[in-house]
C-alpha positions, 0 to 999 in steps of 0.5 A: 500499500505504501509503494502504491501511494508513491504512484497515486500521490507521488511526493515532491523531491525537487526543492528549488532551494535545496540544490543537493537533491537536484544535483543528485537527480531526485525528482518525482519521475524517478520516485514514480519509476522506482515504485513501478520497478518494485511493484512489477515483481509482486505481479497478481498481488497488486491486482486489487490496487489496479485502479489506484495504480492507474490513477497515478498516471495523472499525478505524475504526467500533467496535461502539457506533458501528455500533449507533448508525449502524444505529439512526440509519438506522432511526429517520430512515427512511433506506436508507443514510447516517445523518444525523448524526455522522462515520460518515455521511461514513465510509460513503459514502467507503468505498462510493465506493472499492468503486464505483471498483474495480468489481464484481469487487472487491465480488464478492471481498469477498462471496465471502470475507465470513466471512473478512474479518468473522470477528472483527466484531460483527453491527452492523459486519457489517451496515454492511458489507452496506449499503456493499457494496450501495450500491457495487454499485448502478451495476453492473446486471449484478451485481445478480442475483448480489448480491441472491442473496447478500443473500437467503441472508444474510437467510434464514440469519443472524438478526442480519443479516437486517434489514441484508440486507433493507434492502440488498435494498430499496435495489436494489429501489427504482426497479426494475420487477416483472420485476426479477431481485430479484422472485425473492426475494419468497417468502423475504421473505414467509416472514419475515412467516409465521414471526415471528422470536424476539428475539436474545439476543446483541444484543437484536435486535428482530425488529420491525425485520426485519418493517419491512425486509421490508415495505419490500422487498415494497412495491417489488413487486406481490407480491399473486400470490405464494402464502400472502401474505395468510396471512403478512401476517395472521399477522405482524399478530397476532403483533406487534399484541398486546392491550397494543400495540393498546390503546396504538395505539387510544388514540394514534389517538383522541388524534390525532383529538381534536387534528387532526380532519380528516386524522388518519387519514392522518397516523396511518398515515404515522407511520413504522415503527409497526405501523399504518404498516407493515401499512396499507402492505401492505394498501394494496399488496395491495388488495381481496383482502387485505381480502376475506381479512380478512373471511373470517377465522374463528377467528383474528378471533374469538379476538382482542380488541376493540382488536386487531380495531379496529386491524386494521380501521384498517389494512385501511381504508388502500386502501378509498378506491380500491375500486370501487363493487362492492368498497366495497359488499361491504366495508360489509356487513362494517364496518356491524355494528361501528358497534353494537359494545359496544366503543368501539374498534370503533365508532371504527374502523368510523366511520373505515373508512366514511369511507375508503369514502365518500371513494372511488367509494362516495360518502357518500349511503348511509352518512353517516346511519349515522355521524351516529347516533353523534353521540349515542354514550355514549363521547366518543371515538366522538362526536369521531370521528363529528363529525370524519368528517362534517366531511369531507363539507363543505357536504353535512353541513348536514342534520345541523346540529341534531345538531352544534349540540347537541354545542356543549353537550357537557361534553367540549372535544374533542367541542365542538372537533370540532363547531365545526370541522365547523360551520365547514366549512358556510361560509355555510350555517351563518350562521344559527347564528353566534350560537350559535357566537360563544358559544364565543369565550369557551369555557374551552378554548383550542382551542374558541375558536380553532375558533369564530373560524375557523368564523365567519371561514369564514362570511363 
């Protein structure tokens, strides 16, 4: 009982007037962690005091620290422990205590969750959800009941939805499609179909809920569930507004200019961005979701060019895995965008074609359509076309004249992309080494480096 009192009402060992305690590092957090370490070996003996032990979390982690911990988990892409601060030690210590007590103690807290947390902030409640979920993971027999409780929390309590979904994702990781957790997929899909409004109490961004929902869904083969394609597309158009889509397209083109090869994959792996989240959903759903996009009527017509371009980029994520039949069906949808009046759509179409050519379709039929954009009026399109052709390696030799003409382009990004692609020709470009060597004195540093690497590749 005395040890539990350290958890329920932890004493303050930090006294600003007493520097000796501060220098030795005694503080409330350390006392709390030490108390947890003492209780852990006692196991089931602590079960009657489970609610009191859980209540102590509020005393040690105030609302501000709880918010910082949850934000840290989201920003560092971690399912449970934040990677910084003393809170990162408090949470696993408390979770270990509950694990040692057994799933009965966890069930006692979940059954009385409202009573235990009636005066808690939403962020503190969210942390307790994560602690209890981490503790219940070793007890597979209790997973179904715990997941049912988490699903009810996610559906009924807006402020706790993100933490509840994150907890469900923890439980879903590594489990197969027949898991008992799969029964909650329809509830999570409904969160995509019915976009949440921003909470006025804690300025909760519903985007965090969409991110957590997508992480959970991607743990399952959820393509067979009703209305899932509609839900994903509804969420996309709700969150990828024109202003944000325009910003993302500008960010993507800047990345292409800097990296050339591999820019698409890098951009789609920037965690928690709309591009990463929706492209992951498209990747999991495969060709069926891309086909659903192709069949969209008024909704796509009403979308802006930047929204269409971003949708095209996200839909391209799984295209390198399509069969030849499915890939050919996609090209009939993508090719018209190469002639679009919008440069954003032309850029998106070029990179979508590259994803298709990287798969079973191969470059034979459509590389020429990409090469035609090397003379595009917009420098971002020229950069994208040169970069995508560079992915073909030495097979791009038939377009060497067009690439050489880009070495005189006024845009340094275009010159850089052309030099990188010419370097990929290796010995095939030896006859042009004098033209490439001229750019060792280019006014742009990146172009000078690209020319040097190209000459090195030629041998």
